[in-house]
N, C-alpha and C positions, 0 to 999 in steps of 0.2 A: 211159798207160804210166808206171809209177813211175820216178823218176830214181834212179840209183845214188848211194851215199853219196859225197859229195865228199871228196877227200883234204885232210887238214889236218896241219899240222906239230905234233909233240909238243914242247911247251916243257918246260923243266926244272922239276919240282915236287918237293916233299918226298916224295910218294908214289912217285916214279920213282927215288929215290936209295937205294941199298942201304946199310945200316949195321948196326951192332951195337947192339941194344936190350937194356938191362938190365931184367929183369922188375920191375914195380912196380905201385902202385895206379893210376898214370896211363896205363898201357898198356891199350889196349882188349882186352876179353875176346873170344876167338874162339869162336863157337858152331858146332858141327859135329855131324852125326848119326853120325860115325865113332866118337866117344868118349862117347856117351850111355850111361849105366848104369841109369837108372830112368825111370819115367814123369814124375817131377818135373823131370828134366833136359829132357825134351821140352817141358814147360810153360814152363820158363825160356827155352828157345829161341824159343818162340812169342811170348812177351812181348817178347823182344829184337827179334824181327822187326817187331812193331807199332811199337816205338820207332824202329827204323831207317827204316821206310817212312812211317808216319803221324806220328811223334814222340809222339803220344798217341792212344789209341783208347778211345772210350767203349763202353758195352755195345752200343749200336746200330751201332757201326762194325765190330764183330768179324765174322769169317767162320767160323761153326761148322762148316760143311761142309768147308772147307779144313783146319781144325784137326783134324777127325776123320780125314781122309785122310792127313795127315802123321803123326798118332799111330799109325795102323795100318800105316804104311809103303807106302801106295799111291802117294804122290807124293814127290818129292825136295824138298829145301829150295829149289832153283832154281824148281821148279814152284809151290811155295808163295809165293815172292816174286812170281812172275808173276801169280798170282791176286790178290795184294794190290794190285799196280800196275794191274790191269785192273778193280778193284772200283769200285763207285759212289762210295764214300767218297773214294778217291784222285782220281777224275775230278772230283767236285764241289769238292773242297778245293784241288786244284792246277791241273787243266787248265782248268776253267770260270772260274777267277778270275785267270788270268794269261795273258800272251801266249805264243806258241810258244817264244820265246827264253828266257823265264824258266822255262817248264815244262821245257824241255830242261836248263837249268842245275840245277834242283832234282832232276830224275830222275837225271841223271848223278852228282850227289853221293850220292844214296841207293843207287844200283845199283853204280856203279864205285868208290865210296869216295874220290873225289877231285873237285877243281874242274875245270871245263872249261878247256881249254888256252888258249882265247882266243875272239875273235869269229869266227874261221874255223870252229872246231868247232861253235860255237853255231849258226851259219848252216847248216852241213852237216846237223846233226841236225834242225834246224827244217824243212828241206826234206823230210826223211823223214817227219816228223809231218804235214806238209801233203799229201803224196802217198800215204802208206801208212796214215795214221791212227795212233791210239794203239797198236793191237795190233801193227802192223808195226814201230813204233818200239821198243816194249818187247821184242819178239822179237829185233830186231836188236841191242839192248844185251845181252840175256841170252845170245845166241849168239855174241857177239864174242869174239875171241881174248883180249882183255884180261880179260874177266870169267871165262872158262873157265880161264885161267892162274892167276888170283889166288884164285878162289872155287870154281870147278867146280860140281858138282851137290850137294855136301853141306855147304859152308861158307856161313854167313850173311854177306852183305856188311856191311862196317863201314868206318868212316873210317880209312883207312890212314895210319899214321905221323903222327898228329895232334899229338903232343907232341914238341917239339924239345929234346933234352938240352942243346944249346949255347946256348939262349935262355931268358931268364927267363919269357917268355910264348910259348906254342905257338900253333898254329892254332886259331881259334875253331871250335866245333861248327857243323855245317851248319844246324841249326835256328835258331841265333842269327845266323849270317852271312847266311842266305837265308830269311827268315821266309815263312810260308805265303802271306800276302797282300802284294801290291805296294802302292805308295804310293796309287794311285788307289782301290783297294778298301778300304784302311785309312781313307781319308777318307770313303768312301761308307758304311762300316759304323760310323762315329763313334768310331774308336779315339782314345785320348788324343793330343792334339796338343802339340807342343813349341813354346811361344811365347817368342820372344826379347824380352827387355825391355832397354831402354836407359835410362841415366840422362839425365834432361832437363837441358838447359843452363840456367844461371841467367839470370833475366830482367834485361835491362839497363835502367837508369833513364835517361829522357830528361832534357834540360836543364830544370831547375826542378821535377823530379819526385822524390819521396822514396819509396823502396821499404820495405815492412815484411816481416819474415820470417814464415813460416808459424807460426801459433800465437801471434802477438803480440797481447796484450789490446787494443791500440789498434784492431785490425781489427774487434773486436766492440763497440766503444764505442757506435756509433750504434744497433746492434741492442739493446743493453741499455737505452738511453734510451727506446725505444719500448715497453718492457714496463711496464705499469701495476702498481705495487705496492699491495696492499691496506693501508688505514689501520688502526692499532691501536685497537680499540674498547674495550679493557679500561681501567677507571679505576684510579687509584692506590690502593694499600692502605696504611692507617695502623695504628698500634698500638692505637687505640681499637676497631678492628674485632674484635680478639681478646678484649676484655673482661678480666676478672680471670683471666688464663691461668695464674697460679701455683696457683690452687685446682684447676684441671683436671688438673694433673700428679699422677699417682698416686704415693703415698708410703707407706712402712711406718710404723705407729704402734706 
């Protein structure tokens, strides 16, 4: 018997605070099927959906059947998002390579456009994943009151209120804040590692011992003595070896 969703307290986040946003380049663009005017607009919405869910989709990651149904109006944007979340690409890239807690965190960011409220919400949704599976978890998110109130059937999810006008630096994008692979799989896949280097302490000289600095020629004196230098076999050259060299100099007559 699947357990019901545990109750969790909603902490104050930027996404929950109402405010007046001045339109600008930093404001996220809202994609909706209500204001589409051409087929190119539908294609732009589809590309934005791939960026929102997958962050980047290769040709093998695309879902041509879902794209065709969305272009022809057979499915809504919410159903298109559901198909991407239940695709093999999303399962292999996020569910198979992360724990349930991290999978919940990444999916909530992409679907609800906000961070999880805390450990309580992360645990509550993880129980849903463990009891109902990915399908039940995705359906519960897409049918939640928060999703329907903010996005509904026609609006593509986006990171809500990411830029804070009162701060020099706003919230980081979700793909940077929560990368696809966790620390274990980054090590397993051989991702670049950050190695901390520390300056070595100078060596102390004991009583009666003299220390030489690195690169001091005195350190290489013994090695230079062991190198055998070849002897010069050339004999000396005198002026008689050239003969009457004045006659050999060309001159004009």
